[in-house]
N, C-alpha and C positions, 0 to 999 in steps of 0.2 A: 787191615785193610777193611777189620770186624766193624760190629755197629759202637763197640765201645774202642777206648785209648787208654793207654797206662800215661801215668804222670810225664815216664821219661821221655815218651814219643813227644808230648805235649811241651815240653820241656825243649826236646830238639828242635821242634817246628818254631819254639818261641825263639831260639836262639838265631835260627838260621834267620827268621823274619827280622830279627834284629840287626844283624849285620848286615844283610840286603839295604835293610831300613834308615840305617847310617852310612853308609856306602852313597844312596842316595842323597840322603838329608847333607853330606858334607859336600856332593857335588853342587846339589841346590842353594847349601847356605853359601858357597864360594862363589857360584853367579850372582846370585840374590843379595850377595853383602855388599854391591854397589850399589845396588837402590834403595838399602835400608839407610832410614835418616840417623844421626847422630842423636842418642838418648835413647834408642830405641837397638838394644843388644839384642843378638841371636839368641833363641831357646838354649840354656845349655843341657846337656846330654851326662849323661852317667859313667864315670870311667869304664866302666866292662862294656858300654856301648860305642867309647868313641871308636874312631877311625884308625886302622890300623897302616903302618904305612905299606905292608903286604896288598891292601886292598885300595889306598888310592894312591895316587902317585906323589914323588917325592915334593914337587913345586907345588902341585895343588893343597897337600897337605902341608905344607910350610907356609903357604899365604893365608889357610883357613887360620892355623895356631897364630900367626902373627895378629890377624884381624880379630879373632877373640881375646886374647892376650891384651892387645891397647884397646878394646872397648871395656876389658873387666865384666866377665862373666862368661867367656867362651868357653871352648873345649878345653883351655888348657888352665882354667879352675875350676873345673868339678871335683865335689866333694870324693872321699874314698869310696869305696863300695861299701853299701850295707849302711853310711854313715845318714843320718838323717838331716833335713833341715832344718835350719833355725825356725823354732814356733813349732815345729811341725810337732804332732800326736804321733802315737807309738801304733803301731798296724798289726795284728795279727801276723801270725806263722801264716808265710804264703802271699802276702798284700804288702811284703816291705817294698823297699828302692831295689832290692836284687832279686827278687821273684820273678819267674819267667814271667808269668802275667802282667808285672807292674813295667818287665822291660819291652814286652811288647808293646803295651799302650805307649812307652816312652819313646821305642824307635819309629812308631807311625806317628807322634804328634797329636796325641786326642789332644781336642782344646776344648772349654769352656763351654758352658751352655751359651753363653753370650756372644761365640766365636772370636773374640778380640786375639785369640793367639794366647792366653793364658796359662800357665801349668795350673794345675789342680792342686788341692793342700795334700802338703808331705811330699811333694815330687818337685824336682827340680824343671827348671823349663828348658823346652826341646827346641831346636831349628826348623825352621818349617819344612816340613818333607811328607812326602805320599800324600795320605787323604787326606792331611791339611791343606795341600797346595789344591786339591779336588773340591773341599767345605767350601773355599774362599769363592772357587772359580763358580761353584752353584749359586753362593750367596749373590756374587758381582751378577752373574746371568738374572735372578732373581730380582736383582735392583734395576736392572737395566730394563726388565718388562717393566717394571711400572714406572708410572712418567714423572718424569723429575720436575723438581720446582720449576725450574725455567720452561719446561713445556707446558706444564700447567698453567703458568700464568701466563704465557702468551697462547694456552685455547682459552683461557677465562677473555683475555684481551678481547680476542675475536668475537668469542660471541658477545660479549658487552657492546663490542662495535658494533656487530650486525643486529642485536635489539635495540640500539642506540638509533641506528638507522632505520631498521623497520618501525621504532615506534615514531622518530621523525616524519618519516611518508608516510606512515599511516594517518600522523597530525593533519599533514602537509594532506592527504589524499581525501580526509574528514573535512577537510576546511574549505575545498575546493567542490565536494559535495553539496553542503549545506551551501555556499553562496549562488551555485547553480539553482539549489531549491527553490532559493529566496529569490532568484531573479525570473526562474519561470512564475512562481504566484505573483510576482510584483507585478502585476499585467497594469498597472496604474504609470509607470515608466513609458510603455508605449500607448496606452490609453487616456495619458493626463491630455490638458489642456496646451502642455508646453509650447509644442510642436507648432499647433495651429495657432496660438496665442501671438508666438514671436512671428509668425507671417501675417495675423491681422494686423499688428499696430503699426504697418507699414504700407496698408493699402491704403490707395487714395481715395478721395469721395466717388468716381465712378466705380470702381472698384466694390465699393460698399454697397452702393446702389445696384449693381449687378447681381450681388449676392442678396439682397433684402429683395428685390426682383422676383424672385424664385422663391420665396418664403425663407429664408435658410439665416435672416438677418440677425436672429436670435442667436448666434455662435459670435458675432462680432461683439456681444457684450458680457460676454464671459468675464468674470473677473478674478477666478482664483486657478490659477496654472497647475495648481497641485493639490492633493486632498490627504489626510492623514490614511499610512498604510495599514496602520491596525486597526481602524473605525471601520475601512472597509472589509477587511477581510471577518471582522468580527457581524457586519450585516452582512456578509454571505453566509455564513455559517447559522443566521437568524431569518434566512431565507425558504419561505416556505413552495418550492418548485411545485409543487401540485395546485396549489390555491393562488400560487401567482402573488405571495403579500410578504412584508418585512414579518416576523413575530418577534414583538420586544416583551422579553419577560416581565410581568408583571404590570405589563404598561399598557398594551396593547394591541394593533395591527395596522398595516399601511399598505394600501394596493398599489399594486406594481404594474400600471398599465398604460396603456397609450394617452390617454389621458394624463397621466401623471408628466410621460415625456412630453407632450403638449405643454403643460404648465410650466416645468422648470426650461425647458430650452427652450418654447415656440417655435419647434416646425411644423412642417403641413402636416395636415392629418386629415388626406384627400380619399377619396370613395375607391380609389383603385390598389389593391394590393400588389407590392413587390414579390416577383418570386425570384428567391434566391437560391434556387439549387443551382449546383455548381455547373450543369450543362445545358441549363434554360437561356436562350438567345443566344446560342452561339455563333450566329451571324453577325452580331456586334461586333466579337473581339477582334475581328480584324482595325475596325476602326478603332476600336482602343488602341489598340498597342502602335496604329499609325499615329495615334495622336500623342504617346509619348516616343516616336521616332522611334519605334521596336517593330516594324513590320516586319522586316527580314528576320531576325533571329524571337520571335515572338514571345519574347519574354517580357515578363510585368515591372514595372520600372520600381527601382528602392525608394525608399523615403527620402535619403542626400541627395539623389539625382531630380527629386520632383523639387526639393525646398531650393535647390542650387538653381533651377530653372526659374522658380518663382520671385527670388529674389535677384534674378541675372536678367534674361530675355525676358519675363512676361512682368516685369517690375511697372513699366508702365502702360501694358495693354489692359484693358477691359473688354474685348472681344469676346465672343462665343470661344473660343479654344480656350483661353484662360478660365474660363469661369467652369467649363467641365473640367479641367486640371485642378483648379482649386476645391471645385465640390471630392472629386474622387479623392482628394489628400484629405480633405475632411473627415467624410465617411471611412474611409482607411485607417488614419491614425486618431480617430477620436471618436467617431458613433458607432465603428463596428469593430474595433478594435482586434486583433488575434496576434498571437507571439509571431508573427511573419514578420520578415524587415522590408518587405516588397507592398506596391497596391493590388488592391483584390480587385477584379475585373467583375465581380458576377452582379452589381449592384450600376453597369453603366447602360446598360438596357433601358434603366431610368431615365440616366440624362440626356440619354443621347438625341433626343428632341426636348428643345428648350423650353418651349411652350408647355409641353406636358408634367414639368417637373412637378407643379405644385400641385396637381392634381392625383400624385400620389401618396398613398400614407408612410409617411417616413416614422411616425411615432411608434405604429406596430413594429414596422421591419427591426428599429433600435431595441425596443422591448423585447420581443422573439428571441434574437439574438444574445438579449443578456441572460434571461430564462435557459436557454440552452447552453451558454457557455457557463454559466453556475450548477447546470445539471449535470453533464459532462463531468467537471471539476468534481462533484460533491459523490459520485457514481462511479469516480477512480479511471473515467476511459479517458481523462487527459491530465497531465500533470501539471497546466497552467491556467487559468482564468481567462476569460475572453469575453468581449461587451462592455458596455460604456458603466464602468465602476463611478465615476464621475457623477452620472444623472442618481446613480444608487446614493450617494453619499450627501449629497445635496436635498434628495429629496427627503432623506433622513433629517437632516438637520431644521432643513424646512418645518419640517412636521411635530417640531420640540416648542412647547411652550415656555419661551423666553422673554415674554414682555417686549419692549418697544427696543429693543439692542438691533434689532434686526427691521430696516424699510419692509414694512408690509404695504405700500403700494405700488412697486413694480410690477409688470404683468409677466415679465420673463422672468422666474425667482433667481436663476441663475446668476442674474444682474446682481441682485442684494448681498451676494457673499464675496465677499474679499476673502483673502487669502489669511489677514491678519484676525478677522471675524470667524473664519472656521476655525483656525487654532484655540479661540478663545472659549468658542463653546464646545467646542470637542472636548479643551479641558475641565470646563464645567458637567460634564455627563460622564467624565470617565471616572469609572470605579478600582478598576486596578490597571494595572499594564496592559494587559489586553482585552479588560471589558468595560463594557460602557452601561447605556440605558439608566443611569442615575435620575436627569431630571425626566420630568412628566409629559407625556404628548398632546397636543390641542386636543380639546372636548371632543371635535370632530373623529378623531379617530383613538380616542382613549377607552380603555373597556372599563375602568375605574370609575363607580360610581360618586361624585363629589358629593358628600353631604354637612350640606349648610350648617353653620353654627347657631 
């Protein structure tokens, strides 16, 4: 019971441990023997550690000896006590096969560093017993805690699918945002002459006469239905909202005012200004809704609804109602377009009395709405452009010094620019994919002094 012990005490303890270990090993070997595959025999034990008939039941011991002998290397084929294993080197005294310490090591089944159940050099292999089983159990537990290849593969597959799905969704979302941004900025699709031109090409003589009688005959002479989007955006970027002019780099400036509107579109430029505030002349709103059959819900009609009416019910009409419907469609879809899909009621008070239409300054209204739309867009107050970009584009093209390829004799300048001519001159003026300004401006707009040769 002291802090030290003699060698005999250690030997007795080792012998008892060996006997107990062998007994456990025999039982474990018998039960595990059924699961051991061929070619992997149980680890042999020294004869001094073999289980005796007294410690192991006869039937169990007999079966164990039978299995060991038939597999070649079991308990029945152990070497004599103290005999060295083939190829084993001699050990110092106390470290041989029969030493108490070696017996204990053999009985508890000490495994090699690899944990494969192999015997150490110089000793015979032992059957799996005691701590050997616990070591394998701990190893199995450690193995089970680590992710298996299948589990890792499945996790990786799920991660890949998530990444792929997220990437595809992100790409789809990015594409949708970009398309929406282009649609918001591309106001020319709402403010182009296409809608109005399709209506105008089916007008009869009486209808055209009514339009010309109020000073809007210039809209019937528009020849270009679409304008280049990139050129329009380039002009917007080069527009000075403080001086109300186009500033063409190293070329000159073009004044954008009501006089320019008059020259390009030929609209009335009377003395009366048009109040375009949202709540101005609200008493005329009821008449506006009644004109389009919306006096009950008081909702502005859509462009589709008005187009349908002009092509069907109003196709043969030329009365005051038809003229008001046509004028409101022209103002909302072409002259003062916004991002809305409905007609705007704000200018209706200016056409409510047919005889007074010619006395308003429609040119100033159009240029004011254009300047405000560009300013709001460039200041970030709105995500879309509003205003008549058609006018701004034709004004710039008609200010270029391009010689006789365009008819200079027409009073309404929009009538001289066909879609084919617009495309041709746009290509001539292009510097890069989105930059223009290659051609010179006419002398009245140019800031470049031409020195004669």
